[in-house]
LUMMI-362327 format. One line per 10 residues: number of its first residue (from 0); their letters; for each residue x, y, z of N, C-alpha, C. Coordinates in pm, whole numbers, plus 50000, padded with zeros to 5 digits. Each point is the difference from the previous one (the first is absolute). Layout:
<pts>
NUM) a) X/Y/Z/X/Y/Z/X/Y/Z; ...
</pts>
This chain:
<pts>
0) mlslvlspmk) 04757/08293/24748/49942/49894/50095/49857/49968/49939; 49928/50076/49943/49870/49970/49927/50024/49913/49885; 50106/50002/49912/50029/49928/49904/50011/49855/50047; 50074/49999/50119/50043/49863/50046/49865/49920/50048; 49904/50072/50048/49873/49949/50035/49918/49945/49893; 49997/50078/49895/49917/49977/49883/50040/49885/49917; 50133/49972/49990/50061/49909/49909/49974/49852/50067; 49930/49920/49926/49989/49858/50062/50154/49937/50036; 50074/50010/49888/50134/49921/50034/50061/50081/50119; 50001/50113/50013/50077/50067/50113/49930/49985/50127
10) laslvvmlmg) 49878/49998/49985/49920/49964/50131/50034/49867/50054; 50008/49892/49898/50043/49871/50030/50131/49984/50069; 50099/50085/49933/50142/50004/50062/49991/50042/50141; 49929/50109/50027/49994/50060/50132/49934/49888/50094; 49911/49933/49968/49942/49889/50071/50089/49896/50035; 50085/49954/49886/50115/49901/50016/50101/50046/50111; 50031/50141/49985/50095/50043/50106/49952/50010/50142; 49872/50024/50002/49949/50001/50135/49974/49852/50060; 49968/49904/49900/49980/49870/50043/50132/49945/50035; 50097/50026/49933/50139/49941/50034/50063/50028/50142
20) tfvsissegl) 49962/50140/50044/50041/50018/50149/49918/49909/50094; 49857/49999/49982/49924/49930/50073/50044/49844/50017; 50036/49952/49886/50040/49856/49997/50123/49977/50069; 50102/50087/49987/50124/50010/50084/49989/50003/50141; 49921/50094/50052/49984/50014/50154/49910/49900/50055; 49912/49934/49924/49920/49893/50059/50041/49870/49968; 50116/49979/49925/50042/49854/49971/50090/49952/50117; 49963/49866/50025/50078/49921/50117/50119/49940/49930; 50033/49995/49875/50110/49921/49942/50088/50111/49927; 50125/49957/49999/50091/50086/49929/49988/50026/49844
30) vgvwlgleln) 49946/49889/49937/49965/50021/49857/49887/50089/49990; 49916/49996/50079/49875/50096/49998/50046/50159/50020; 50098/49997/50084/50062/50159/50023/50058/50054/49874; 50083/49906/49924/50077/50028/49888/49896/50023/49874; 49896/49923/50002/49901/50008/49885/49914/50146/50016; 49987/50023/50123/49925/50131/50015/50085/50109/49975; 50125/50000/50022/50085/50099/49957/50015/50011/49848; 49991/49910/49945/50020/49992/49849/49868/50048/49943; 49881/49971/50049/49886/50065/49943/49988/50141/50019; 50049/50034/50113/50016/50159/50025/50076/50062/49915
40) lygflvvmnp) 50117/49946/49968/50088/50055/49915/49954/50023/49843; 49943/49898/49964/49944/49999/49846/49898/50099/49986; 49911/50000/50122/49887/50101/49989/50040/50148/50012; 50099/50018/50075/50065/50135/50025/50072/50039/49881; 50073/49927/49936/50071/50047/49880/49897/50072/49904; 49881/49944/49971/49899/50060/49921/49956/50134/50056; 49982/50019/50135/49965/50107/50071/50117/50121/49984; 50099/49947/49985/50133/50113/49988/49994/50062/49868; 49962/49933/49897/50000/50046/49871/49869/49957/49921; 49891/50058/50040/49867/49965/49948/49981/49983/49856
50) dghhnpepcv) 50045/50114/49932/49967/50026/49868/50129/49961/49903; 50115/49948/50053/50114/49988/49934/50075/50101/49934; 49952/50138/50033/50064/50119/49950/50087/50060/50092; 50005/49967/50116/50083/50068/50114/50137/49948/49982; 50096/50062/50078/50134/49956/50006/50016/49854/50036; 50060/49915/49918/50024/49853/50043/50104/49985/50103; 50084/50096/50006/50120/49966/50084/49961/49958/50150; 49912/50069/50077/49961/49946/50127/49925/49874/50013; 49927/49963/49892/49940/49869/50005/50112/49892/49952; 50095/50020/49916/50104/49896/49990/50081/49970/50124
60) kyfvvqstgs) 50044/50115/50062/50075/50011/50132/49925/49905/50092; 49869/50044/50021/49917/49928/50104/50000/49861/49977; 49966/49961/49876/49995/49864/49969/50118/49920/50025; 50121/50066/49971/50135/49916/50010/50021/49990/50152; 49984/50111/50081/50017/49992/50146/49907/49888/50056; 49857/50012/49967/49912/49911/50062/50020/49843/49970; 50046/49991/49869/50016/49865/49950/50128/49948/50082; 50121/50072/50008/50115/49955/50073/49960/49973/50154; 49917/50083/50056/49949/49965/50131/49914/49872/50001; 49914/49975/49909/49932/49892/49992/50086/49867/49996
70) ilmlsgflfl) 50108/50006/49910/50087/49896/49990/50081/49955/50140; 50034/50128/50067/50064/49971/50117/49907/49928/50101; 49881/50053/50008/49899/49947/50092/49972/49842/49973; 49987/49977/49868/49968/49862/49961/50113/49912/50035; 50126/50035/49972/50113/49938/50035/50012/49965/50146; 49971/50096/50081/49994/49993/50155/49896/49903/50026; 49880/49998/49943/49894/49905/50018/50048/49856/49991; 50072/49982/49877/50054/49872/49969/50095/49945/50106; 50084/50087/50045/50102/49978/50108/49919/49952/50127; 49895/50068/50033/49915/49976/50123/49934/49856/49984
80) meecvesgli) 49956/49964/49871/49934/49879/49978/50101/49886/50014; 50140/50026/49969/50109/49903/50018/50051/49995/50134; 49933/50079/50088/50044/50003/50161/50130/50072/50008; 50039/50090/49909/50116/50095/50026/49929/50126/50048; 49989/50005/50126/49938/50098/50056/50054/50138/49993; 50141/49997/50025/50060/50139/50021/50011/50058/49856; 50061/49907/49903/49998/50064/49859/49869/50038/49958; 49902/49922/50008/49860/50040/49961/49953/50127/50060; 50031/50013/50129/49947/50127/50050/50077/50130/49960; 50130/49981/49953/50087/50116/49964/49939/50030/49853
90) msslgvllks) 49988/49896/49915/49961/50034/49863/49865/50050/50004; 49911/49949/50067/49864/50057/49991/49989/50137/50073; 50084/50027/50108/50001/50133/50039/50055/50098/49909; 50108/49968/49929/50061/50090/49899/49893/50029/49899; 49918/49901/49948/49910/50007/49897/49893/50112/50042; 49944/49970/50124/49893/50094/50045/50052/50141/50030; 50133/50015/50048/50045/50135/50017/50024/50070/49850; 50021/49930/49910/50036/50047/49861/49851/50038/49950; 49904/49922/50014/49864/50022/49948/49942/50123/50070; 50014/50004/50137/49933/50112/50070/50086/50135/49986
100) gmfplhswvp) 50126/49974/49964/50082/50139/49997/50047/50044/50132; 50065/49909/50075/50037/50030/50126/50149/49976/50017; 50077/50055/50097/50135/49996/50013/50025/49852/50013; 50118/49959/49925/50091/50084/49944/49978/49989/49829; 49872/49974/49962/49961/49979/49859/49892/50110/49975; 50028/50119/50042/49899/50110/49995/50026/50092/49883; 50117/49999/49938/50034/50128/49902/49920/50000/49885; 49927/49890/49958/49933/50011/49887/49867/50092/50009; 49950/50010/50135/49860/50064/50013/50007/50147/49953; 50093/50082/50045/49990/50136/49950/49996/50028/49859
110) siiknsswla) 50094/49928/49923/50004/50010/49867/49881/49954/49928; 49934/49902/50041/49886/49939/49921/49874/50106/50042; 49990/50043/50130/49898/50083/50039/50000/50124/49912; 50133/50050/49985/50009/50131/49931/49946/50006/49875; 49994/49895/49931/49954/49988/49854/49879/49946/49975; 49924/49970/50104/49875/49921/49996/49905/50102/50007; 49855/49953/49951/49889/50103/50026/49970/49998/50142; 49910/50108/50033/49953/50019/50120/49927/49889/50072; 49916/49927/49922/49928/49887/50036/50086/49871/50037; 50095/49987/49908/50091/49872/50010/50086/50041/50138
120) sglmltwqki) 50062/50122/49997/50070/50033/50113/49937/49977/50135; 49861/50054/50002/49933/49982/50137/49985/49860/50036; 49954/49909/49898/49992/49860/50025/50122/49934/50036; 50110/50044/49954/50127/49927/50016/50041/50040/50148; 49962/50118/50042/50060/50037/50140/49890/49952/50110; 49884/49944/49962/49906/49961/50096/49960/49854/49972; 49898/49975/49915/49935/49865/49979/50125/49893/49974; 50086/50027/49924/50115/49909/49964/50090/49956/50105; 49966/50075/50113/50097/49964/50113/49934/49907/50097; 49864/49971/49995/49934/49926/50105/50056/49865/49999
130) stlvflsmim) 49992/49913/49908/50045/49868/50018/50144/49962/50020; 50082/50100/49942/50146/49969/50037/50033/50032/50140; 49933/50120/50065/50019/50017/50138/49941/49897/50094; 49897/49957/49969/49936/49891/50066/50088/49868/50006; 50036/49962/49885/50087/49888/49981/50146/50004/50067; 50051/50140/49991/50141/50010/50062/49989/49997/50140; 49888/50042/50074/50005/49989/50135/49983/49869/50055; 49953/49896/49911/49979/49859/50045/50141/49930/49983; 50076/50025/49894/50118/49915/49977/50127/50056/50047; 50017/50140/50033/50123/50065/50031/50001/49986/50145
140) pskvlwsviv) 50121/49969/50066/50026/50000/50131/49981/50141/50052; 49978/50012/50127/49954/50130/50064/50121/50105/50004; 50117/49940/50022/50131/50087/50013/50029/50043/49874; 49985/49935/49879/50020/50043/49863/49908/50112/49969; 49873/49958/50048/49883/50099/49965/50020/50141/50063; 50053/49979/50111/50039/50137/50083/50094/50092/49912; 50112/49935/49962/50100/50054/49907/49930/50084/49891; 49919/49932/49932/49928/50043/49880/49921/50115/50041; 49927/49994/50113/49933/50122/50042/50072/50110/50033; 50108/49978/50062/50099/50134/50034/50062/50049/49864
150) lmasigavgg) 50034/49914/49913/50068/50068/49896/49888/50054/49876; 49891/49939/49998/49883/50062/49914/49977/50143/50058; 49971/50011/50132/49980/50139/50053/50115/50105/49977; 50110/49943/50017/50116/50099/49970/50026/50026/49869; 49975/49902/49909/50028/50027/49859/49884/50101/49925; 49878/49970/50065/49895/50063/49941/50007/50168/50029; 50039/50013/50147/50020/50127/50050/50093/50097/49938; 50125/49921/49991/50133/50076/49938/49988/50011/49852; 49954/49913/49929/49994/49990/49844/49896/50095/49954; 49901/50033/50071/49896/50087/49959/50034/50167/50009
160) lnqnsvrvms) 50104/50026/50077/50027/50143/50017/50035/50084/49879; 50061/49950/49909/50055/50078/49887/49936/49971/49884; 49874/49947/49998/49912/49948/49884/49918/50129/49960; 50015/50016/49848/49892/50099/49952/49881/49934/49932; 50015/49875/49969/49876/49927/49950/49888/49966/50101; 49884/50030/49975/49889/49963/50093/50007/49839/50029; 50002/49930/49862/49982/49858/50017/50111/49945/50058; 50125/50051/49994/50125/49937/50064/49991/50041/50146; 49957/50104/50038/49990/50036/50143/49895/49902/50064; 49889/49966/49930/49896/49914/50055/50056/49872/50006
170) ayssfvhtsw) 50107/49958/49918/50044/49860/50014/50087/49985/50115; 50092/50111/50038/50076/49994/50119/49912/50021/50114; 49894/50060/50006/49903/50010/50096/49940/49860/50035; 49977/49938/49896/49935/49858/50025/50096/49920/50057; 50127/50004/50003/50101/49934/50081/49975/50019/50142; 49982/50121/50048/49970/50038/50134/49866/49945/50044; 49902/50001/49926/49863/49952/50024/50016/49844/50007; 50074/49935/49919/50034/49883/50004/50052/49925/50120; 50080/50086/50069/50073/49946/50140/49880/50018/50099; 49919/50106/49987/49889/49992/50103/49912/49874/49981
180) mllglmcstv) 49962/49972/49880/49908/49900/49963/50047/49871/50040; 50150/49972/49985/50062/49878/50044/49988/49985/50139; 50036/50114/50076/49992/49982/50152/49847/49977/50046; 49916/50062/49927/49858/49966/50046/49963/49873/49979; 50050/49946/49889/49961/49856/49962/50062/49896/50099; 50117/50047/50058/50069/49900/50088/49915/50002/50139; 49923/50106/50019/49932/50024/50138/49850/49939/49976; 49941/50053/49892/49840/49976/50000/49966/50015/49856; 49929/49901/49943/49947/49995/49869/49891/50117/49978; 49914/50017/50087/49915/50105/49994/50043/50144/49995
190) vfvgyfavys) 50096/50025/50075/50062/50128/50000/50089/50011/49875; 50045/49888/49933/50073/50004/49886/49895/50042/49887; 49900/49938/49996/49883/50031/49909/49955/50137/50007; 49983/50055/50116/49956/50145/50019/50098/50097/49960; 50134/49979/50024/50107/50084/49948/50008/49996/49847; 49995/49892/49951/50012/49986/49853/49852/50065/49918; 49894/49980/50062/49893/50084/49953/50012/50142/50000; 50053/50042/50116/50027/50157/49997/50110/50039/49909; 50108/49928/49994/50102/50034/49917/49939/50003/49844; 49927/49895/49956/49936/49984/49858/49915/50120/49980
200) lsvglffygc) 49936/50026/50108/49909/50126/49975/50070/50121/49966; 50121/50011/50076/50074/50134/50014/50059/50001/49837; 50068/49892/49970/50064/49985/49868/49882/50027/49879; 49895/49945/50009/49912/50003/49917/49943/50155/49988; 49976/50057/50102/49977/50149/49973/50100/50103/49957; 50120/49966/50057/50117/50061/49953/50029/49994/49846; 50002/49891/49952/50015/49965/49857/49898/50037/49917; 49863/49992/50055/49891/50048/49918/49998/50150/49974; 50049/50067/50116/50004/50140/49973/50130/50048/49913; 50092/49929/49999/50112/50024/49913/49983/49971/49865
210) slsdkasmvg) 49907/49889/49974/49969/49959/49853/49914/50107/49936; 49929/50073/50094/49902/50106/49940/50064/50134/49978; 50142/50016/50046/50043/50130/49990/50028/50066/49871; 49997/49917/49894/50017/50051/49862/49868/50016/49929; 49893/49980/50089/49872/50012/49925/49941/50142/50055; 49988/50085/49936/49968/50132/50047/49870/50021/50051; 49900/49931/49942/49869/50000/50044/49967/49922/50134; 50081/49931/50044/49992/49909/50111/50083/50066/50128; 50091/50076/49960/50114/50041/50104/49928/50065/50122; 49907/50106/49975/49936/50058/50119/49898/49918/50070
220) qfssaasgmg) 49965/49904/49953/49893/49935/50079/50068/49882/50077; 50105/49916/49949/50045/49890/50063/50144/49986/50022; 50079/50050/49914/50139/49971/50005/50057/50040/50124; 50001/50139/50042/50060/50056/50113/49947/49919/50116; 49872/49982/50001/49943/49940/50123/50056/49846/50021; 49973/49926/49901/50046/49868/50012/50147/49977/50035; 50099/50077/49918/50133/49983/50031/50031/50059/50138; 49947/50110/50037/50029/50062/50143/49956/49898/50104; 49883/49951/50001/49955/49923/50100/50087/49857/50003; 50008/49941/49882/50077/49885/49993/50146/50005/50051
230) llmlmgmppf) 50053/50116/49963/50146/50041/50068/50000/50003/50133; 49891/50070/50069/50002/50030/50142/49979/49849/50082; 49921/49925/49923/49989/49858/50052/50130/49918/49995; 50072/50010/49891/50125/49946/49985/50097/50046/50109; 50004/50127/50014/50095/50058/50112/49983/49941/50143; 49856/49955/50011/49975/49956/50138/49990/50110/50102; 49924/50117/49939/49977/50120/50085/49872/49979/50084; 49995/50023/50120/49872/50002/50095/49913/50106/49938; 49870/49978/49997/49928/49885/50061/49957/49916/49878; 50088/49989/49886/49956/49928/49892/50020/49837/50026
240) lgflakvlif) 49949/49920/49913/50003/49867/50028/50138/49923/49983; 50090/50081/49938/50137/49946/49992/50069/49994/50130; 49969/50120/50079/50053/50001/50125/49942/49897/50100; 49870/49969/49990/49934/49908/50086/50050/49864/49972; 50031/49960/49875/50042/49874/49953/50135/49977/50068; 50098/50109/49999/50120/49983/50065/50001/49988/50151; 49905/50062/50054/49970/49994/50146/49972/49864/50045; 49904/49944/49926/49966/49862/50030/50112/49895/50000; 50076/50015/49914/50128/49900/49988/50086/50041/50105; 50013/50125/50034/50072/50037/50113/49956/49959/50148
250) lisssplimv) 49877/49973/49997/49926/49955/50129/50016/49845/50023; 49998/49941/49883/49993/49852/49997/50148/49927/49999; 50097/50088/49956/50142/49950/49995/50079/50022/50100; 50066/49901/50046/50108/50012/50123/50137/49994/49942; 50022/49992/49878/50119/49992/49931/50069/50137/50000; 50135/50011/50028/50075/50129/49978/50003/50038/49855; 49965/49906/49914/49984/50053/49849/49927/50113/49967; 49897/50024/50105/49906/50099/49973/50063/50140/49998; 50111/50015/50082/50083/50126/49985/50046/50021/49878; 50057/49892/49930/50057/50022/49866/49891/50034/49904
260) cimgsvislk) 49878/49954/49996/49892/50032/49916/49966/50150/50010; 49998/50034/50158/49957/50145/50021/50104/50101/49932; 50129/49950/50018/50110/50096/49950/49990/50002/49854; 49972/49897/49931/49985/49997/49852/49874/50087/49965; 49893/50001/50074/49889/50089/49954/50032/50140/50031; 50076/50025/50099/50035/50147/50042/50077/50052/49890; 50114/49936/49947/50080/50026/49895/49933/50030/49876; 49898/49903/49971/49918/50011/49870/49917/50124/50003; 49988/50053/50111/49906/50124/50005/50077/50107/49932; 50121/50000/49982/50059/50108/49914/49974/50016/49859
270) fymdffysmm) 49986/49876/49942/49969/50014/49853/49859/50002/49971; 49920/49958/50114/49840/50011/49990/49981/50153/50023; 50058/50074/50093/49978/50145/50018/50040/50072/49880; 50116/49970/49931/50049/50063/49872/49893/49992/49905; 49926/49890/49967/49922/49982/49904/49878/50067/50030; 49936/49988/50134/49889/50061/50036/50009/50151/50000; 50114/50065/50028/50023/50143/49986/49995/50055/49864; 50055/49936/49909/49999/50025/49863/49865/49982/49931; 49915/49918/50061/49876/49969/49950/49908/50104/50044; 50022/50051/50115/49905/50109/50062/50027/50126/49926
280) mkslvdknkt) 50140/50033/49982/50044/50112/49918/49933/50009/49856; 50003/49890/49938/49933/50005/49871/49855/50004/50004; 49937/49956/50097/49853/50014/50023/49964/50142/50025; 50097/50094/50081/49974/50117/50008/50009/50082/49876; 50088/49957/49905/50016/50083/49889/49882/49980/49907; 49924/49877/49988/49890/49966/49933/49878/50036/50071; 49919/50083/49971/49897/50052/50082/49887/49898/50000; 50001/49923/49884/49889/49899/49987/50017/49885/50119; 50131/49983/50042/50016/49893/50090/49976/50046/50139; 49971/50132/50029/49978/50040/50127/49861/49987/50044
290) emspmwafvv) 49904/49947/49904/49867/49969/50035/49977/49877/50075; 49904/50005/50094/49974/49885/50071/49937/49890/49910; 50062/49878/50015/49959/49884/49920/49921/49881/50090; 49907/49947/49934/49925/49904/50068/50088/49894/50039; 50099/49960/49931/50099/49912/50039/50076/50032/50132; 50024/50110/50034/50048/50034/50127/49901/49964/50111; 49888/50025/49986/49897/49984/50101/49999/49845/50016; 50003/49931/49889/49994/49844/50009/50112/49941/50076; 50118/50031/49957/50108/49944/50074/50024/50033/50140; 49958/50130/50032/50012/50043/50143/49902/49921/50073
300) vvnfvgvvlv) 49881/49980/49966/49897/49917/50062/50052/49856/50026; 50054/49949/49871/50056/49862/50028/50101/49985/50103; 50093/50099/50017/50111/50000/50087/49939/50001/50148; 49910/50097/50017/49937/50036/50152/49917/49885/50039; 49920/49938/49904/49912/49886/50041/50111/49886/50038; 50112/49986/49920/50095/49892/50032/50059/50025/50137; 50028/50130/50046/50059/50030/50114/49886/49970/50115; 49893/50043/49987/49879/49946/50100/50001/49847/50006; 50000/49936/49900/49986/49840/50007/50125/49948/50066; 50108/50047/49968/50118/49946/50067/49998/50022/50153
310) lalls) 49965/50127/50035/49985/50027/50140/49916/49921/50067; 49881/49973/49937/49880/49920/50064/50050/49849/50027; 50081/49961/49897/50046/49844/50008/50108/49993/50125; 50082/50119/50016/50105/49989/50095/49947/50024/50143; 49879/50061/50014/49946/50027/50128/49923/49884/50069
</pts>
């Protein structure tokens, strides 16, 4: 991450990636949405392989998938401009589903996440979803969107049960969280932003701790604390922020789809608990990891302050 910040070219690519997302979500025209997604794509490709020395396979796969999605979206936009509304919406929706990695065009996500760096994987599961989720909620009919939510929650819960790779497990976990975010987006933009922020913080802590697991000098201070707290937030265990984010969506949603999302989260607890148990057992073996870390104190304070703020807003 430090090398990414220090290099002017890499920093410029990161800025282009962020700017592309803002252009997409703030644009009032279809061409602006497409242009923002393309800027985001080309900026992110450099972030995926900043030095050109990593495995190029995930970059090539990601580029092919995103380019295909862009072609489908652009074709749909052309149909819409020609007043072929039904065909345009179908093409545009397929393009967005492919770019965001949602059912039925979701199978590319685990394979690319598995071979990408921790930074690229984290961004792919969080920041890269913003513009596509927002645009999808605008163009897709509610009944079709309900089907996507149900299938994403089901596939994410069942698909992650027999996974041994942390990255692949996180990819299937993101499917479940995506169903929650889509449901929240259908009800309230503010709640969606809150859930997305909590989810991004959880993934960031979890992946940051995992990225340090091979660095012996850092393990005792940060790795176990960050991974454990991020995982607890992803699990949605009370009283952490992940639980409160789900409670907020539960309170504002009157749709029966909330029960499907809850069942998906309950089933996904199985592979969360398996990983958490193995991580705790490994921590007990390594005496250096049993020391209290400042990171633990920080994330605990963040979670409990968040609990107080949410309760204050609800009262």
